[in-house]
C-alpha positions in Angstrom: 54.8 1.2 28.1 53.9 1.8 31.8 57.6 1.5 32.9 58.7 3.9 30.1 56.1 6.4 31.2 57.1 6.2 34.9 60.7 6.9 34.0 59.7 10.3 32.5 59.7 13.1 35.1 56.6 14.8 33.7 53.7 16.2 35.7 50.4 14.5 34.5 47.6 17.0 33.8 44.2 16.7 32.2 45.3 18.6 29.1 48.2 16.3 28.6 46.2 13.2 29.0 43.5 14.4 26.6 46.1 15.4 24.1 47.7 11.9 24.2 44.3 10.3 23.9 43.5 12.3 20.8 46.8 11.1 19.3 45.9 7.5 20.1 42.3 7.7 18.7 43.1 5.0 16.2 44.4 2.5 18.7 41.8 2.2 21.5 43.7 -0.6 23.4 46.8 1.5 23.9 44.7 4.6 24.6 42.8 2.7 27.4 46.1 1.5 28.9 47.4 5.0 29.0 44.2 6.3 30.4 44.3 3.6 33.2 48.0 4.4 33.9 47.3 8.1 34.2 44.5 7.5 36.7 46.9 5.8 39.0 49.4 8.7 39.2 49.5 10.5 42.6 47.9 13.9 42.7 46.0 13.4 39.5 42.3 12.6 38.9 40.4 12.4 35.5 38.0 15.2 34.9 34.7 14.6 33.2 36.0 15.8 29.8 38.7 13.2 30.0 36.3 10.4 30.7 34.2 11.7 27.8 37.2 11.6 25.4 38.0 8.0 26.5 34.4 6.8 26.2 34.2 8.4 22.7 37.2 6.5 21.6 35.9 3.2 22.9 32.4 3.8 21.4 33.4 4.9 17.9 36.4 2.8 16.8 35.1 -0.7 16.5 31.5 -2.0 17.0 32.5 -4.6 19.6 30.3 -5.3 22.6 33.4 -5.5 24.8 34.2 -1.8 24.1 30.8 -0.8 25.2 31.1 -2.9 28.3 34.3 -1.1 29.3 32.6 2.2 28.6 29.7 1.2 30.9 32.2 0.2 33.6 33.8 3.6 33.3 30.4 5.3 33.8 29.8 3.2 36.9 33.3 4.1 38.2 32.5 7.8 37.7 29.3 7.5 39.7 31.2 5.7 42.6 34.1 8.2 42.5 34.4 10.1 45.8 32.6 13.5 45.6 30.3 12.4 42.8 27.0 10.6 42.9 25.9 11.0 39.3 27.3 11.1 35.8 27.0 14.4 33.9 24.7 14.4 30.9 27.6 15.6 28.7 29.2 12.2 29.3 26.2 10.1 28.8 24.9 11.6 25.6 28.0 10.8 23.4 28.0 7.2 24.7 24.3 6.9 23.8 24.9 8.4 20.4 27.7 6.0 19.6 25.8 3.0 20.9 22.8 3.9 18.8 24.8 4.3 15.6 26.5 1.0 16.1 23.9 -1.2 17.6 20.5 0.4 17.0 20.8 1.3 13.4 17.9 -0.9 12.6 15.6 1.4 14.5 16.3 4.2 12.0 16.7 2.5 8.7 16.6 4.9 5.7 13.2 5.1 4.1 12.2 6.4 0.6 14.3 9.1 -1.0 11.8 11.8 -0.1 12.2 10.9 3.6 16.0 10.8 3.5 16.4 14.5 4.6 14.0 14.0 7.5 15.8 10.9 8.6 19.2 12.6 8.5 18.0 15.1 11.1 17.1 12.4 13.6 19.5 12.1 16.5 20.4 8.5 17.1 20.9 8.9 20.9 17.2 9.3 21.2 16.7 5.7 20.1 19.3 4.5 22.6 17.8 6.5 25.3 14.3 5.1 24.6 15.7 1.6 24.7 17.3 2.3 28.0 14.0 3.7 29.4 12.2 0.7 28.1 14.5 -1.6 29.9 13.9 0.2 33.2 10.2 0.1 32.7 10.1 -3.6 31.8 11.9 -4.3 35.1 9.4 -2.3 37.0 11.8 0.6 37.7 9.5 3.2 36.2 10.3 5.9 38.9 14.0 5.5 38.1 13.3 5.7 34.4 11.4 9.0 34.9 14.1 10.3 37.1 16.7 9.6 34.3 14.4 11.2 31.8 14.2 14.4 33.8 18.0 14.6 34.1 18.7 14.0 30.4 15.7 15.6 28.6 17.6 19.0 28.2 20.4 17.3 26.3 18.4 14.6 24.5 15.2 16.0 23.1 12.5 13.4 23.7 10.3 12.2 21.0 6.9 10.5 21.0 8.5 7.1 21.7 10.0 8.5 24.9 6.7 9.5 26.3 5.0 6.3 25.1 7.6 4.3 26.9 7.1 6.1 30.2 3.3 6.1 29.7 3.2 2.3 29.2 5.6 1.9 32.2 3.3 3.7 34.6 0.3 1.7 33.1 2.3 -1.5 33.8 2.7 -0.7 37.4 -1.0 0.4 37.8 -0.4 4.1 38.4 -3.0 5.9 36.3 -2.3 9.3 37.8 1.3 9.3 36.8 0.5 7.9 33.4 -2.0 10.7 32.7 0.7 13.3 33.7 3.0 11.8 31.1 0.3 12.1 28.5 -0.2 15.8 29.5 3.6 16.3 29.1 3.5 14.6 25.8 0.8 17.0 24.5 2.8 20.0 25.9 5.8 18.9 23.9 3.7 18.9 20.7 3.1 15.1 20.3 -0.4 13.7 19.9 -0.9 10.3 21.6 -2.0 7.7 19.1 -4.9 5.3 19.5 -2.5 2.4 20.4 -1.4 4.4 23.5 -4.9 5.0 24.6 -6.0 1.4 24.0 -3.1 0.1 26.0 -3.9 2.4 28.9 -7.6 1.7 28.9 -7.0 -2.0 28.7 -4.5 -1.9 31.5 -6.8 0.1 33.7 -9.7 -2.3 33.0 -7.6 -5.4 33.8 -6.6 -3.9 37.1 -10.3 -3.1 38.0 -10.0 0.7 37.5 -12.9 0.9 35.1 -13.9 4.4 36.3 -10.4 5.7 35.5 -10.6 3.9 32.1 -13.9 5.5 31.4 -12.6 9.0 32.2 -9.6 8.4 29.9 -12.0 7.0 27.2 -13.9 10.3 27.2 -10.8 12.2 26.5 -10.1 10.3 23.3 -10.9 12.4 20.2 -11.5 9.5 17.8 -11.8 6.1 19.5 -11.1 3.1 17.4 -13.2 -0.1 17.4 -10.6 -1.7 19.7 -11.1 1.2 22.2 -14.9 0.7 22.2 -14.6 -3.1 22.5 -12.3 -2.8 25.5 -14.6 -0.5 27.4 -17.7 -2.5 26.4 -16.2 -5.8 27.7 -15.1 -4.1 31.0 -18.6 -2.7 31.6 -20.1 -6.1 30.7 -18.1 -7.8 33.3 -19.4 -5.3 35.8 -22.9 -6.2 34.7 -23.5 -2.6 33.3 -25.5 -3.7 30.3 -27.2 -0.4 29.7 -23.9 1.4 29.5 -22.6 -1.4 27.1 -25.3 -0.8 24.6 -25.0 3.0 24.9 -21.4 2.5 23.8 -22.5 0.2 21.0 -24.9 3.0 19.8 -22.0 5.5 20.0 -19.8 3.1 18.2 -22.1 2.8 15.3 -22.6 6.6 15.2 -18.8 7.1 15.1 -18.6 4.8 12.1 -17.0 1.9 14.0 -19.4 -0.9 13.1 -19.4 -3.9 15.5 -18.0 -7.1 14.0 -17.7 -10.7 15.1 -14.7 -9.9 17.3 -16.8 -7.2 19.1 -19.6 -9.6 19.9 -17.1 -12.4 20.8 -15.5 -10.2 23.4 -18.9 -9.1 24.6 -20.3 -12.6 24.9 -17.1 -13.8 26.7 -17.3 -10.9 29.1 -21.0 -11.6 30.0 -23.0 -14.4 31.4 -24.2 -15.6 28.0 -25.5 -14.5 24.6 -29.1 -14.7 25.7 -28.8 -11.5 27.8 -27.2 -9.7 24.9 -30.1 -10.5 22.6 -32.7 -9.7 25.3 -31.1 -6.3 25.9 -30.8 -5.7 22.1 -34.6 -6.3 21.8 -35.3 -3.9 24.7 -33.1 -1.2 23.0 -34.9 -1.7 19.7 -32.1 -3.3 17.8 -33.4 -5.5 14.9 -32.7 -9.2 15.4 -32.4 -10.7 12.0 -30.7 -13.8 10.6 -27.4 -11.9 10.1 -27.4 -10.9 13.8 -28.0 -14.5 14.9 -25.3 -15.7 12.6 -22.8 -13.3 14.2 -23.5 -14.9 17.6 -23.5 -18.3 16.0 -20.1 -17.7 14.6 -18.8 -16.7 18.0 -20.2 -19.8 19.7 -19.0 -22.1 17.0 -15.5 -20.7 17.2 -15.5 -21.3 20.9 -16.8 -24.8 20.2 -19.8 -24.3 22.5 -22.0 -26.9 20.9 -24.7 -26.8 23.5 -25.1 -23.0 23.4 -24.9 -23.1 19.6 -27.8 -25.5 19.4 -29.8 -23.5 21.9 -29.2 -20.4 19.8 -30.4 -22.4 16.7 -33.6 -23.3 18.6 -34.1 -19.7 19.6 -33.9 -18.7 15.9 -36.5 -21.2 14.9 -38.8 -20.3 17.8 -38.5 -16.6 16.8 -39.5 -17.6 13.3 -36.1 -16.4 11.9 -35.3 -19.1 9.4 -31.6 -20.2 9.6 -29.6 -19.6 6.5 -27.2 -21.8 4.7 -24.4 -20.0 6.5 -25.9 -20.9 9.8 -25.8 -24.6 8.9 -22.3 -24.3 7.5 -21.1 -22.9 10.8 -22.7 -25.7 12.8 -21.2 -28.4 10.5 -17.7 -26.8 10.6 -18.0 -26.7 14.4 -19.0 -30.4 14.7 -16.2 -31.5 12.4 -13.7 -29.4 14.3 -14.9 -31.1 17.5 -14.5 -34.6 16.0 -18.2 -35.2 15.9 -19.1 -36.0 12.2 -22.5 -37.4 13.3 -23.5 -34.0 14.6 -22.5 -32.5 11.2 -24.5 -35.1 9.3 -27.5 -34.4 11.5 -27.2 -30.7 10.8 -27.0 -31.5 7.1 -30.2 -33.5 7.3 -32.0 -30.7 9.3 -30.9 -28.4 6.5 -32.7 -30.5 3.9 -35.8 -31.1 6.0 -36.3 -27.4 6.6 -36.0 -26.7 2.9 -32.8 -24.6 3.0 -31.2 -24.7 -0.4 -27.6 -26.1 -0.2 -25.0 -24.1 -2.0 -21.5 -25.1 -3.1 -19.9 -23.8 0.1 -22.1 -26.0 2.3 -21.3 -29.0 0.1 -17.5 -28.3 0.4 -17.7 -28.1 4.2 -19.4 -31.5 4.3 -17.2 -33.2 1.7 -13.9 -32.0 3.1 -15.1 -32.8 6.7 -16.1 -36.3 5.7 -12.8 -36.9 4.0 -10.9 -35.6 7.1 -12.7 -38.0 9.4 -12.2 -41.0 7.1 -15.8 -41.4 5.8 -14.6 -41.5 2.2 -17.6 -43.2 0.6 -20.1 -40.6 2.0 -17.7 -37.8 0.8 -17.5 -39.2 -2.7 -21.3 -39.6 -2.8 -21.7 -35.9 -2.0 -19.0 -35.0 -4.5 -21.0 -36.9 -7.1 -24.0 -34.7 -6.3 -22.0 -31.6 -6.9 -20.9 -32.9 -10.3 -24.4 -34.0 -11.3 -25.8 -30.6 -10.2 -23.2 -28.8 -12.3 -22.0 -26.6 -9.4 -18.8 -24.6 -9.9 -16.2 -25.4 -7.3 -13.5 -22.8 -6.5 -10.2 -23.8 -8.0 -8.4 -24.1 -4.7 -11.1 -26.5 -3.4 -11.0 -28.4 -6.7 -7.3 -29.1 -6.2 -7.8 -30.3 -2.6 -10.6 -32.6 -3.7 -8.5 -34.1 -6.5 -5.8 -34.9 -3.9 -8.3 -36.5 -1.6 -9.6 -38.7 -4.5 -6.0 -39.6 -5.4 -5.4 -40.6 -1.8 -8.5 -42.8 -2.0 -7.3 -44.3 -5.3 -10.5 -43.3 -7.1 -9.1 -42.7 -10.6 -12.6 -42.7 -12.1 -13.6 -40.0 -9.7 -10.5 -38.0 -10.6 -11.3 -38.2 -14.3 -15.0 -37.3 -13.8 -14.2 -34.3 -11.6 -11.5 -33.1 -14.0 -13.9 -33.3 -16.9 -16.5 -31.4 -14.8 -14.0 -28.6 -13.9 -12.8 -28.1 -17.4 -16.2 -26.3 -18.0 -15.2 -23.6 -15.5 -11.4 -23.4 -15.3 -8.5 -23.7 -17.8 -8.9 -27.0 -19.6 -5.3 -28.2 -19.4 -4.9 -28.0 -15.7 -7.6 -30.5 -14.7 -6.7 -32.9 -17.5 -3.0 -32.7 -16.7 -3.6 -33.7 -13.1 -5.8 -36.6 -14.1 -3.2 -37.9 -16.6 -0.4 -37.7 -14.1 -2.4 -39.6 -11.5 -3.3 -42.2 -14.1 0.3 -42.7 -15.0 1.3 -42.9 -11.4 -1.3 -45.6 -10.8 -0.2 -47.6 -13.9 3.4 -47.5 -12.7 2.4 -48.9 -9.3 0.3 -51.7 -10.9 3.3 -52.8 -13.0 5.6 -53.3 -10.0 
């Protein structure tokens, strides 16, 4: 083709090249060969519109990664071309649009029918542009990302995701002043930052030691979430600002964000210990009841802090706050998780000596824990107490216990538990399991 073209004595112009490219739109390989040949002709140089036409052909014909790689090489060549140090927006935007339609369709999947019209108005190049900015920010090139945004924002209208990407980028490089300016621009464009953006910023500032900046940002949040409060409380606790911590806890309750186990867990981990939290709660006038102690107990047991958990238990007893069955269940679960069944058995005995009535949940914790650590006889003995007391086991636990009895080869126990459970659950289920286990055992004995 090249030899045939060179034999034609025709002056190559931009209009001619663009006309030929339009004719070759269906054959991108031949079009690109002609485009390359034309660029080598003396006295001729592609203009931006010609580049745009070629990129459009490469981007829209077939969704192959190779085509987009060539298009990117062309963009790079345009930037390195003498007399040019940048690529016009008019060239970048069609490439972004085509890339988004082919490769980022999952970011704009059609929703319900009533949302179809709104989705149709969304411009796909925004998704591609946001992905590009996100790549810059993750590489630490946030200034370059913002520079690109300023160049392209007139042609590609930014959305909330654009500002969030830049905002998180400046947070990542620990530049709160620039991050706050992005938030201000976001509001000017009519987008309201969500709680996730504020939480990420506050958490980033706190991790980098900029607690004062985080507190200033926190005060600008209209409706802080529980996560926002917890992040600030932990940061203040690590700075030993206990008074401010409990002021925020009070504000948190007033705002309807009730503290949960996760809140106190973060608070305890961020402080020296749970004792200081309880002491400060007493000074602030918070009621310290068994539910409050159980919250701290759950945190310590989850962290497997056996020594601290037992010290908290002693504090409860000394304060004449009688531990509940939930308190003992937490201790027993912790000891079993730590591989210390003797500790769980001791807690079980203390529970009996202190007159705490055992419920079915406490029995299940002990029985399953004993089965797990291989103390089968003790587990079967406690299971017998459950059956004798006529306690109703949840069906899921009933199934697990039947499997444990089957593994132990206790067919009499299976039959007895099945008969017991027929009082509370569908009659056929328990009996069917017992019969199948009995048949399985008989078949093994016959071999």
